Legacy VTK file of the C-alpha trace (Angstrom):
# vtk DataFile Version 3.0
C-alpha trace
ASCII
DATASET POLYDATA
POINTS 115 float
42.420 175.823 38.661
45.522 176.194 40.761
48.293 173.450 40.888
51.772 173.670 41.796
53.426 170.107 41.399
56.520 169.084 42.629
58.926 166.614 41.520
62.624 165.613 41.866
62.331 164.085 44.927
63.046 160.068 45.748
66.243 157.972 47.454
70.060 159.357 47.676
72.707 158.840 49.993
74.485 160.933 52.451
76.782 163.298 50.712
74.083 163.271 47.475
72.714 165.766 45.298
69.056 166.172 44.438
67.108 168.743 41.924
63.318 169.370 43.276
61.176 171.272 40.464
57.746 172.753 41.232
55.609 173.707 37.930
52.872 176.322 38.429
49.347 176.541 36.458
46.347 178.296 37.010
48.720 182.105 38.427
50.337 184.566 37.392
53.319 183.281 38.576
55.823 185.923 38.076
54.082 188.022 40.815
54.065 185.224 43.388
56.718 184.534 46.364
57.840 180.730 46.066
59.293 178.383 48.811
59.968 174.969 49.812
58.920 173.950 53.251
59.349 170.302 54.547
57.510 168.064 57.009
58.765 165.023 59.071
55.813 163.345 60.653
54.076 164.773 63.829
55.896 167.800 63.019
55.558 171.488 61.967
56.369 172.498 58.789
59.399 174.419 58.199
60.643 176.980 55.775
63.403 175.641 53.836
63.954 178.624 51.131
61.695 180.947 49.732
62.343 183.116 46.585
60.042 186.561 46.099
58.913 187.979 42.934
62.067 190.029 43.159
63.922 187.233 43.270
65.371 187.951 47.194
66.345 184.450 48.547
66.192 183.272 52.349
67.435 179.956 53.561
66.846 177.669 57.338
70.500 177.806 58.385
70.552 174.687 58.120
70.545 174.197 54.428
72.371 177.556 54.067
75.178 176.628 51.594
73.655 173.952 50.498
70.986 174.405 48.930
69.679 176.699 46.188
66.607 178.153 45.498
65.616 179.629 42.167
62.915 180.414 39.449
62.014 180.485 36.144
59.716 182.671 35.482
58.976 181.883 31.854
58.828 177.801 32.932
56.112 178.779 35.906
58.749 176.560 37.709
60.396 176.843 40.895
63.520 174.700 42.020
65.240 173.690 44.807
69.040 172.279 44.177
70.236 170.785 47.325
73.771 169.345 47.650
76.334 167.526 50.574
72.380 166.143 51.549
72.013 164.724 54.708
69.939 162.022 56.841
68.565 165.030 58.617
67.360 166.451 54.973
64.744 163.334 54.950
61.561 165.075 54.676
58.645 165.471 52.946
59.198 168.420 50.947
56.153 171.127 49.637
55.878 173.961 47.198
54.114 177.170 48.834
52.986 180.166 45.984
52.043 183.468 48.408
50.970 186.932 46.982
48.395 188.896 48.972
46.099 186.282 50.367
46.687 183.658 47.909
48.508 180.355 49.403
48.386 177.797 47.478
50.629 174.148 48.412
51.522 171.441 45.893
50.910 168.027 47.282
54.591 166.988 48.373
57.201 165.112 47.091
59.620 162.229 49.299
62.739 162.959 50.036
64.833 160.723 51.942
68.731 160.873 52.879
70.281 157.023 53.684
73.380 156.949 55.715
LINES 1 116
115 0 1 2 3 4 5 6 7 8 9 10 11 12 13 14 15 16 17 18 19 20 21 22 23 24 25 26 27 28 29 30 31 32 33 34 35 36 37 38 39 40 41 42 43 44 45 46 47 48 49 50 51 52 53 54 55 56 57 58 59 60 61 62 63 64 65 66 67 68 69 70 71 72 73 74 75 76 77 78 79 80 81 82 83 84 85 86 87 88 89 90 91 92 93 94 95 96 97 98 99 100 101 102 103 104 105 106 107 108 109 110 111 112 113 114
């Protein structure tokens, strides 16, 4: 059974930092591309950052320079370190794992940035 369990969300003031974690189980983690997406109510889910199995990374323009995605294959965990948070970063953040036709999602963790 595949599980992606996010943690680390919460309420933070503008300019603050958070580190999101996503612990995976039930997959050969090192093979999967891992990503963080976010979604506000009534809006489409958008990619925030992704890291391939080869550790190549990409980011949405709005978070470049403020966020870092990383993975620890030994711990089966992917992280999203976020700095200089803005109210517009407020969203539910979801972990994603992709490999071939496999496409798995976590339940999400809420990030709320107060102004």
